[in-house]
C-alpha positions in Angstrom: 0.0 0.0 0.0 1.7 3.2 -1.1 2.0 6.5 0.6 -0.6 9.2 -0.1 -0.1 12.9 -0.5 -2.0 15.3 1.6 -4.7 17.2 -0.2 -6.7 20.3 0.7 -8.2 20.2 4.2 -11.9 19.9 4.3 -13.7 21.6 7.2 -14.1 18.4 9.1 -10.4 17.6 8.8 -8.9 20.9 9.6 -7.8 21.3 13.2 -9.7 24.0 15.1 -9.9 26.3 12.1 -11.8 29.1 13.9 -11.1 28.9 17.6 -8.9 27.7 20.5 -10.4 24.4 21.7 -12.0 24.4 25.1 -9.6 21.7 26.3 -6.7 24.2 25.8 -8.3 26.5 28.3 -7.9 24.5 31.5 -9.6 21.4 32.9 -11.3 23.2 35.7 -13.4 25.4 33.4 -14.2 22.5 31.1 -15.6 20.6 34.0 -18.1 23.3 34.6 -16.7 25.5 37.4 -18.3 28.8 36.7 -16.9 32.0 38.2 -19.4 33.0 40.9 -19.1 36.7 40.1 -19.9 36.1 36.5 -22.9 33.9 37.4 -24.4 36.8 39.5 -24.1 39.1 36.5 -25.9 36.7 34.1 -29.6 37.3 35.1 -29.5 41.1 34.8 -27.6 40.9 31.6 -30.1 38.6 30.0 -33.0 40.7 31.2 -31.5 43.8 29.5 -31.4 42.1 26.1 -35.2 42.7 25.9 -35.1 46.2 27.5 -37.2 49.0 25.9 -34.1 51.2 26.1 -31.8 50.5 23.1 -28.7 51.5 25.2 -29.5 48.7 27.6 -29.8 46.2 24.8 -26.5 47.4 23.4 -24.8 47.2 26.8 -26.2 43.6 27.3 -24.7 42.4 24.0 -21.3 43.8 25.0 -21.5 42.4 28.5 -22.1 38.9 27.2 -18.8 39.1 25.2 -16.9 40.0 28.3 -18.5 37.4 30.5 -17.9 34.4 28.3 -14.5 35.4 26.8 -12.2 32.4 27.1 -14.5 30.7 29.6 -16.4 27.6 28.3 -18.2 27.0 31.6 -19.8 30.5 31.7 -20.5 30.3 28.0 -22.4 27.1 28.4 -24.3 28.6 31.4 -25.5 31.4 29.1 -26.3 28.8 26.4 -28.6 27.2 28.9 -30.5 30.5 29.1 -30.9 30.7 25.3 -28.4 33.5 24.8 -27.9 32.4 21.2 -31.6 32.7 20.4 -31.9 36.1 22.1 -28.9 37.5 20.3 -30.2 36.2 16.9 -33.5 38.0 17.6 -31.5 41.2 18.2 -30.2 41.0 14.6 -33.6 42.3 13.5 -33.5 45.2 16.0 -34.7 48.6 14.8 -31.5 50.3 16.1 -28.4 49.8 14.1 -26.1 50.0 17.1 -27.9 47.1 18.8 -27.6 45.0 15.6 -23.9 45.8 15.4 -23.3 44.7 19.0 -25.5 41.6 18.7 -23.7 40.5 15.6 -20.3 41.2 17.3 -21.4 39.0 20.3 -22.5 36.2 18.0 -19.3 36.4 16.0 -17.3 36.1 19.2 -19.5 33.2 20.4 -18.9 31.4 17.0 -15.1 31.9 17.3 -15.0 30.9 21.0 -17.6 28.1 20.8 -16.6 26.6 17.5 -18.5 24.0 15.6 -20.9 23.3 18.5 -21.9 26.9 18.8 -22.2 27.4 15.0 -24.5 24.4 14.9 -26.8 25.9 17.5 -26.9 29.2 15.7 -27.9 27.5 12.5 -30.6 25.5 14.2 -32.0 28.7 15.7 -32.4 30.3 12.3 -29.4 32.7 12.0 -29.1 32.2 8.2 -32.3 34.0 7.4 -31.1 37.0 9.4 -27.6 36.9 7.8 -29.1 36.7 4.3 -31.2 39.9 5.1 -28.2 41.6 6.5 -26.1 40.8 3.5 -28.5 42.7 1.3 -28.1 45.7 3.6 -24.4 45.3 3.6 -24.2 45.3 -0.2 -26.0 48.6 -0.3 -23.8 50.0 2.4 -20.7 49.1 0.5 -22.0 50.8 -2.6 -22.7 53.9 -0.6 -19.3 53.9 1.0 -17.5 53.5 -2.3 -19.6 56.3 -3.9 -19.4 58.8 -1.0 -16.8 61.5 -0.3 -15.9 61.3 3.4 -15.2 65.0 3.4 -18.9 65.7 2.7 -20.2 63.5 5.6 -21.3 64.8 8.9 -20.1 63.3 12.2 -23.4 61.5 12.6 -23.1 60.0 9.1 -19.5 59.0 9.7 -20.6 57.2 12.9 -23.4 55.5 11.1 -21.0 54.3 8.4 -18.6 53.1 11.1 -21.4 51.0 12.6 -22.4 49.5 9.3 -18.7 48.6 8.5 -18.5 46.9 11.8 -21.7 45.0 11.0 -20.2 44.0 7.7 -17.1 42.6 9.3 -19.2 40.7 11.9 -21.6 39.2 9.4 -18.8 38.1 7.1 -17.0 36.5 10.0 -20.1 34.6 10.9 -20.4 33.4 7.4 -16.8 32.2 7.5 -17.4 30.4 10.9 -20.5 28.7 9.6 -18.8 27.6 6.5 -16.2 25.8 8.6 -18.7 24.2 11.0 -20.3 21.3 9.2 -21.6 20.1 5.8 -25.1 21.2 6.7 -24.1 24.8 7.5 -21.8 24.9 4.5 -24.6 24.0 2.2 -26.7 26.8 3.7 -24.0 29.3 3.2 -23.6 28.1 -0.4 -27.3 28.6 -1.0 -27.1 32.1 0.4 -25.2 33.4 -2.6 -22.8 35.6 -0.7 -20.0 35.4 -3.2 -21.1 38.7 -4.8 -20.8 40.6 -1.5 -17.4 39.1 -0.7 -16.0 40.0 -4.1 -17.5 43.5 -3.8 -15.6 44.0 -0.5 -12.3 43.0 -2.1 -13.0 45.4 -5.0 -13.6 48.2 -2.6 -10.6 47.3 -0.4 -9.0 50.8 -0.7 -12.1 52.5 0.8 -13.1 49.9 3.4 -11.4 49.0 6.7 -8.7 46.4 6.7 -10.7 44.3 9.1 -13.6 44.0 6.7 -11.3 43.1 3.8 -9.5 40.5 5.9 -12.9 38.9 7.0 -13.9 38.7 3.3 -10.6 37.0 2.4 -11.0 34.5 5.3 -14.5 33.7 4.2 -13.5 33.1 0.6 -10.6 30.9 1.6 -12.8 28.8 3.8 -15.6 28.5 1.3 -13.4 27.4 -1.5 -11.8 24.5 0.4 -13.0 21.4 -1.5 -16.3 23.2 -2.2 -17.1 22.9 -5.9 -20.5 24.6 -5.6 -19.2 27.8 -4.2 -16.0 27.8 -6.2 -18.1 27.5 -9.4 -20.3 30.4 -8.3 -17.2 32.5 -7.4 -15.5 31.9 -10.8 -18.7 32.9 -12.5 -18.9 36.2 -10.5 -18.0 39.2 -12.8 -14.4 40.4 -12.1 -13.9 38.0 -9.2 -10.8 36.2 -10.7 -9.3 39.5 -12.0 -9.7 41.1 -8.5 -8.1 38.1 -6.8 -5.2 38.0 -9.2 -4.6 41.7 -8.8 -4.5 41.4 -5.1 -2.1 38.4 -5.3 0.3 40.3 -7.5 0.3 43.5 -5.4 3.1 43.7 -2.9 1.7 44.1 0.7 4.8 45.8 2.2 3.7 49.4 1.7 0.2 48.8 2.8 1.5 47.2 6.0 3.7 50.3 6.6 0.8 52.6 6.0 -1.3 50.6 8.5 1.5 50.7 11.0 1.7 54.4 10.7 -2.0 54.8 11.4 -1.5 52.7 14.5 1.3 55.0 15.7 -0.7 58.1 15.2 -3.3 56.8 17.6 -0.8 55.6 20.2 2.0 58.2 20.1 2.4 58.1 23.8 3.1 54.3 24.0 6.7 54.0 23.0 6.8 50.3 23.8 3.9 49.7 21.5 5.7 51.5 18.7 8.7 49.3 19.2 6.6 46.2 18.9 5.0 47.6 15.8 8.4 47.5 14.3 9.1 44.0 15.6 5.8 42.3 14.9 3.7 44.5 12.6 0.0 44.5 12.3 0.0 41.7 9.7 -3.6 42.0 8.5 -2.7 43.1 5.0 -0.2 40.3 4.7 -2.6 37.7 6.0 -5.2 39.0 3.5 -2.8 38.5 0.6 -1.9 34.9 1.7 -5.6 34.0 2.0 -6.2 35.4 -1.5 -3.5 33.4 -3.1 -4.9 30.4 -1.2 -8.3 31.0 -2.7 -6.9 31.3 -6.2 -5.1 27.9 -5.7 -8.4 26.5 -4.5 -10.5 27.5 -7.4 -8.1 27.4 -10.4 -7.2 24.0 -11.6 -4.5 23.6 -14.2 -5.9 23.3 -17.7 -9.4 24.6 -16.7 -11.0 27.6 -18.4 -10.2 29.7 -15.3 -6.5 28.8 -15.8 -6.7 30.4 -19.2 -7.5 33.7 -17.6 -5.1 33.3 -14.7 -2.1 31.2 -15.9 -1.8 29.5 -12.5 1.6 28.0 -13.2 3.2 31.4 -14.0 1.3 33.1 -11.1 2.5 30.4 -8.7 6.1 30.8 -9.8 6.1 34.6 -10.0 4.0 35.6 -7.1 2.5 32.8 -4.9 5.6 30.7 -4.2 7.9 33.8 -3.5 5.2 35.1 -1.0 4.9 31.7 0.7 8.7 31.2 0.7 9.2 34.5 2.5 7.2 33.3 5.5 9.0 30.0 6.2 12.0 31.2 8.2 10.2 32.4 11.3 12.2 31.6 14.5 9.6 29.8 16.7 12.0 29.8 19.7 12.0 33.6 19.6 8.2 33.6 19.2 7.7 31.5 22.3 10.1 33.7 24.3 8.3 36.8 23.1 4.9 35.3 24.0 6.1 34.4 27.4 7.3 38.0 28.0 4.0 39.5 26.8 1.9 37.1 28.9 3.7 38.3 32.0 2.8 41.9 31.1 -1.0 41.3 30.8 -2.8 43.0 33.7 -4.1 40.6 36.3 -7.2 42.7 36.9 -10.4 41.3 35.5 -12.4 43.0 32.8 -15.1 45.3 34.1 -18.5 43.6 33.8 -20.6 46.7 34.1 -20.2 50.3 33.2 -21.8 53.0 31.1 -19.3 52.7 28.3 -18.9 49.0 28.3 -17.5 47.7 25.0 -16.5 44.4 23.5 -12.7 45.1 23.5 -10.9 45.7 26.7 -7.5 44.5 25.7 -4.3 45.8 27.2 -1.4 46.8 25.0 0.3 43.4 25.8 -2.9 41.6 24.7 -2.9 43.5 21.4 0.7 42.5 20.8 -0.2 38.9 21.6 -2.9 39.0 19.0 -0.4 40.2 16.5 1.9 37.3 17.3 -1.0 34.9 16.9 -2.0 36.5 13.5 1.6 36.1 12.3 1.5 32.4 13.2 -1.9 31.9 11.5 -0.4 33.6 8.4 2.4 31.1 8.4 -0.1 28.2 8.8 -2.1 29.4 5.9 1.0 29.8 3.8 2.0 26.2 4.6 -1.5 25.0 3.5 -0.9 26.7 0.2 2.6 25.2 -0.1 1.2 21.7 0.6 -0.9 22.0 -2.5 2.1 23.3 -4.5 4.2 20.3 -3.4 1.5 17.8 -4.4 2.9 16.5 -7.7 0.8 13.4 -8.1 -2.4 13.4 -10.2 -5.4 12.0 -8.5 -6.2 8.4 -9.5 -9.2 7.1 -7.7 -9.7 3.4 -7.7 -13.3 2.3 -8.6 -15.2 -0.9 -8.6 -16.2 -2.7 -11.7 -19.7 -1.5 -12.1 -20.5 -4.3 -14.4 -20.0 -6.9 -11.7 -23.4 -8.1 -10.6 -24.5 -9.3 -7.2 -24.8 -12.8 -8.6 -21.1 -12.7 -9.8 -20.1 -11.7 -6.2 -22.0 -14.6 -4.8 -20.6 -17.0 -7.4 -17.1 -15.7 -6.6 -17.6 -16.6 -2.9 -19.1 -20.0 -3.6 -16.2 -20.9 -5.9 -13.8 -20.6 -2.9 -13.7 -23.6 -0.6 -13.2 -22.8 3.0 -11.6 -26.2 3.7 -8.6 -25.7 1.3 -5.3 -25.8 3.1 -2.2 -23.7 2.8 -0.4 -25.9 0.3 -3.5 -26.3 -1.9 -3.8 -22.5 -2.1 -0.2 -22.1 -2.8 -0.4 -24.6 -5.7 -3.3 -22.6 -7.1 -1.4 -19.3 -6.8 -0.1 -17.6 -9.9 3.3 -18.3 -11.4 5.9 -16.0 -9.8 7.3 -15.2 -13.3 4.0 -13.4 -14.0 4.3 -11.1 -11.0 5.9 -8.4 -13.0 2.9 -8.3 -15.4 0.6 -7.7 -12.4 2.3 -4.5 -11.3 0.1 -1.5 -10.8 0.6 1.4 -13.3 2.9 4.2 -12.2 1.2 7.4 -11.1 1.4 10.5 -13.3 4.0 12.7 -11.7 4.5 16.5 -12.2 8.1 16.9 -10.9 9.1 20.0 -12.8 9.2 22.2 -9.7 11.1 19.7 -7.6 14.6 21.0 -8.4 13.5 24.4 -7.3 11.7 23.3 -4.2 14.2 20.7 -3.0 17.4 22.4 -4.3 17.1 26.1 -4.5 14.6 26.7 -1.7 15.9 23.8 0.5 12.3 23.1 1.7 13.0 19.7 3.3 15.4 21.3 5.8 13.4 24.4 6.4 10.1 22.6 6.8 11.6 20.2 9.3 12.9 23.1 11.3 9.4 24.6 11.4 8.1 21.3 12.6 10.4 21.2 15.7 8.4 21.4 18.9 8.5 24.2 21.4 7.5 24.4 25.1 4.2 25.9 23.9 3.4 23.5 21.0 0.9 21.4 23.0 -1.2 22.1 26.0 0.4 20.9 29.3 -0.5 17.4 30.3 -1.6 18.5 33.8 -4.7 20.4 34.8 -3.2 23.9 34.1 -3.8 25.4 30.7 -1.2 26.8 28.4 0.1 30.2 29.4 -1.4 31.5 26.1 -3.8 29.0 24.5 -4.1 30.8 21.1 -0.4 30.6 20.6 -0.4 26.9 21.5 -3.3 26.1 19.1 -1.5 28.0 16.3 1.8 26.3 16.9 0.2 22.9 16.9 -1.4 23.6 13.5 1.9 25.1 12.2 3.9 22.0 13.0 1.3 19.8 11.4 1.1 21.8 8.2 4.8 22.0 7.9 5.0 18.2 8.1 2.2 17.7 5.6 4.0 19.9 3.1 7.2 18.0 3.7 5.4 14.7 3.2 4.1 15.9 -0.2 7.6 16.8 -1.3 8.9 13.4 -0.4 5.9 11.6 -2.0 6.4 13.5 -5.2 10.2 13.0 -5.2 9.9 9.3 -4.5 7.3 8.8 -7.3 9.6 10.8 -9.7 12.6 8.7 -8.8 10.7 5.5 -9.3 9.9 6.6 -12.9 12.5 8.0 -15.3 14.2 10.6 -13.1 16.6 13.3 -14.4 20.2 13.2 -13.2 19.6 16.5 -11.5 16.8 15.0 -9.4 18.8 12.0 -8.5 21.6 14.2 -7.4 19.3 16.4 -5.3 17.9 13.3 -3.5 21.4 12.0 -2.9 22.5 15.4 -1.5 19.7 15.6 1.1 20.9 15.4 4.7 18.9 12.2 5.2 20.3 11.3 8.6 19.9 14.8 9.9 16.3 15.0 8.7 15.6 11.5 10.1 17.0 12.4 13.5 15.1 15.7 13.6 11.8 14.0 12.7 12.3 11.4 15.4 13.0 14.1 17.9 9.4 15.2 17.2 8.1 11.7 17.5 9.9 11.2 20.8 8.8 14.5 22.3 5.1 14.2 21.2 4.9 10.6 22.3 6.9 10.8 25.5 3.7 10.6 27.6 1.6 7.7 26.3 -1.4 8.7 28.3 -1.3 12.2 26.8 -1.8 10.8 23.3 -5.4 9.9 24.0 -6.2 12.7 26.5 -8.9 15.3 25.8 -7.4 18.4 24.4 -4.2 16.6 23.3 -5.5 15.5 19.9 -2.8 17.4 18.0 -0.1 15.6 19.9 -0.8 12.4 18.1 -1.6 14.0 14.8 1.8 15.8 14.7 3.6 12.6 15.8 1.9 10.6 13.0 2.7 13.3 10.4 6.4 13.2 11.5 6.4 9.4 11.0 4.9 9.9 7.6 7.7 12.3 6.7 10.2 9.8 8.0 8.8 7.4 5.4 9.7 10.0 2.8 13.3 10.2 4.0 14.0 6.5 3.8 12.2 6.1 0.4 13.9 9.2 -1.1 17.5 8.9 0.2 18.0 5.3 1.4 21.6 5.2 0.3 22.7 8.0 2.6 20.5 7.2 5.6 22.2 5.8 8.7 19.5 5.6 11.4 20.4 5.2 15.0 19.2 1.9 16.6 17.1 4.0 19.1 15.0 5.5 16.3 14.5 2.1 14.6 13.3 0.7 18.0 11.1 3.7 18.3 9.4 2.8 15.0 8.5 -0.6 16.4 7.5 0.7 19.8 5.2 3.4 18.5 2.9 1.2 16.5 0.3 0.5 19.2 -0.1 4.2 20.0 -1.1 5.2 16.4 -4.6 6.2 15.7 -5.5 4.0 12.7 -4.5 1.0 10.7 -3.5 3.4 7.9 -1.0 5.1 10.1 0.4 1.8 11.3 0.6 0.5 7.7 2.7 3.6 6.8 5.0 2.9 9.7 5.5 -0.7 8.7 6.4 0.4 5.2 9.0 2.7 6.8 10.4 -0.2 8.7 10.7 -2.2 5.5 12.6 0.7 3.9 15.0 0.8 6.8 15.5 -3.0 6.8 16.3 -3.1 3.0 18.3 0.1 2.6 21.8 -0.2 1.1 24.4 -0.9 3.7 22.0 -2.2 6.4 23.6 -4.5 8.9 22.5 -8.1 9.3 21.7 -7.4 12.9 19.4 -4.4 12.1 17.7 -6.4 9.4 17.3 -9.4 11.7 15.7 -7.3 14.4 13.2 -5.8 11.9 12.5 -9.1 10.2 11.7 -10.9 13.4 9.4 -8.0 14.4 7.5 -8.2 11.1 7.1 -12.0 11.3 6.0 -11.9 14.9 3.4 -9.3 14.1 2.1 -11.3 11.1 1.7 -14.4 13.4 -0.4 -12.3 15.8 -3.5 -12.4 13.6 -3.7 -8.7 12.9 -6.4 -6.8 11.0 -6.7 -7.3 7.3 -5.1 -3.9 6.5 -2.2 -4.6 8.8 -1.8 -8.1 7.4 -1.5 -6.5 3.9 1.0 -4.0 5.1 3.1 -6.7 6.8 3.1 -9.0 3.8 4.1 -6.1 1.5 6.9 -5.2 3.9 8.3 -8.7 4.2 8.2 -9.3 0.5 9.8 -6.0 -0.2 12.6 -6.7 2.2 13.4 -10.2 1.1 12.6 -10.1 -2.6 16.3 -10.1 -3.5 17.9 -13.3 -2.4 21.3 -12.0 -3.2 21.3 -9.4 -0.4 23.9 -10.1 2.3 21.2 -10.4 5.0 19.1 -13.0 3.1 20.8 -16.2 4.2 21.5 -15.4 7.8 18.0 -13.9 8.4 15.4 -15.2 5.9 16.8 -18.6 5.2 18.1 -19.3 8.6 14.9 -18.2 10.2 12.9 -20.5 7.8 10.7 -17.6 6.8 9.3 -19.4 3.8 7.7 -22.1 5.9 6.3 -19.5 8.3 4.8 -17.5 5.5 3.3 -20.7 3.9 1.5 -21.4 7.2 -0.4 -18.1 6.9 -1.8 -18.5 3.4 -5.2 -19.9 4.3 -5.6 -17.2 7.0 -4.6 -14.5 4.6 -7.1 -15.8 2.0 -9.9 -15.9 4.5 -9.1 -12.4 5.7 -9.2 -11.2 2.1 -12.6 -12.8 1.5 -13.9 -11.2 4.6 -13.6 -7.7 3.1 -16.8 -6.5 1.4 -16.0 -5.4 -2.2 -18.9 -2.9 -2.1 -18.0 -1.3 1.2 -14.2 -1.4 1.0 -13.3 -1.9 -2.6 -9.8 -0.4 -2.2 -8.9 -2.6 0.8 -10.3 -5.7 -1.0 -8.2 -4.9 -4.1 -5.0 -4.5 -2.0 -5.7 -7.6 0.0 -6.2 -9.7 -3.1 -3.0 -8.4 -4.6 -1.1 -9.1 -1.3 -2.5 -12.7 -1.3 -1.5 -13.3 -4.9 2.0 -11.9 -4.2 2.3 -14.1 -1.1 1.6 -17.3 -3.0 3.9 -16.3 -5.9 6.6 -15.3 -3.5 6.5 -18.6 -1.6 6.7 -20.5 -4.9 9.7 -18.4 -6.0 11.6 -18.8 -2.7 11.0 -22.6 -2.8 12.3 -22.8 -6.4 15.7 -21.3 -5.4 
């Protein structure tokens, strides 16, 4: 079973795309320990949501944001009082200020509460309100773009400010709902919001940077493996040209202009100015990265949209240089900076009442922390784009023979006699000389960019560096939360995305080397620091898996995901550069020890394939091969699942296919592996037949292939 490249992340597969998970915020609050002071505030706040005085309604919406911020227990307490339904009702309030604050509260709830909260909003009818508001927003944008701000009164400027805030809130809600579930995504698709989102991007010079960023985030989320919306977007007038224009425009000057505006407002805060120089606001840069990601999502090579865009040239000239510029962030320095900023955050609690209560009571240190988080999210998004660029294999989906009838399936089963023994089945097996004719066709590989990615950009080394864990990469294993949960959530995703991009480079390189590789590509693979990469990847495996209990603990899901992604990348190292790899015995033992901790048979199968590569690499010692061979044979005798049985058979046959290897006689022959394999034939055949062709066609096909290879291999070894 071969290795697969990582594809675009669907909403269900992306890790916490819109929020910090509750489990990162501390076990006590997850377990329902509500702050007593906040609990006392809840009843009067809820009462004021229905007050006749619009200022009370506005205050209540803002108070809810402050009460539930980063506190799952209090949020759920409010949910029990139908706070979501009450806020949704306020979206149709007669006063714009109330609508703005209600939409802001719902936006924060969606971001803080994640998929569960978005599902509740959907069930309580938020989409009809958002659809109405989008019509209002569209008219607002037209008015903003047509108006001369010099001619507006203070009252008109304030009204415009409110409506722009509403626009940002509504678009953020659309983005959150799009990422929540297939049901909410379908509702967003049906709402036809692509025109409004494109209009925001077209008016970016006149609208606030927050509104434009929200639109870019929504477009990126909505075009992730979502053909319905992508088709609607490419059909929207000027959509593609607007996206391409934004992708080609350098963001540097706009970031400087934004930084200058921030300084003008905070001239008295010298420390803040220093941090502006160090960190920067980052919203314009993130917007551009999201835009290039959207283009890569919707424009497929060779499509009619590609004729307008020229995706290959755009990728080489603009997208890849932009992504490449973001890959050298020093995560150690980031963690040190976050630690310093956290210590500067005031210990006083946010006021829960007051005449001018607002939804943003952040200290300067908290503003700087948000900028650090935004920088990390920008790198994560860039890595997602890079993962697609590095995927050089064309999709080739295996399908069942639709002409096979149910009767044929039954006849196939009846033709097989359960009582047949191992030797009878071996005798029925195919001639080993025909094995070469049964080989699967090679995948179509696009390796044209590999010399640039592997050689000039040195992506394997740089991505491995980004994947190295930090003290803040995962939540602590105890009851205390991370010192800054948003940074921890962002770092976890960053490591995972870096490893996925690295995996795609290795998968593409291995496939290209297996075909008719150029001498340049062969040289690049040989020049990779294979042992250094291997040791760095196993440092990640060791650190992530050091606490076995943590791998299955609530809130630690990313720990195992990152560990498995590092193991997948290790597969790439041994397959791409076997001749230069000299793995330490400790890492080989780690490969064998880690198998039970992996989340799926697919992950275990990949690891077994890695072991096979280590055992058969050039220069492997007899002792190393014997240790791995004994492990594989013992695992095969333990009656594993069908998928693992297939992986073990493939691994054993790959390792011992060449009887001239120096380890063959002292390991395979001396260990009487042929007889041991022959004793498994009937069991392997029964396991193969137990796989339903209709429900698991791919596994059935792989199992049948492994069974046939097994009988042919036994015949071949006996003939020597």
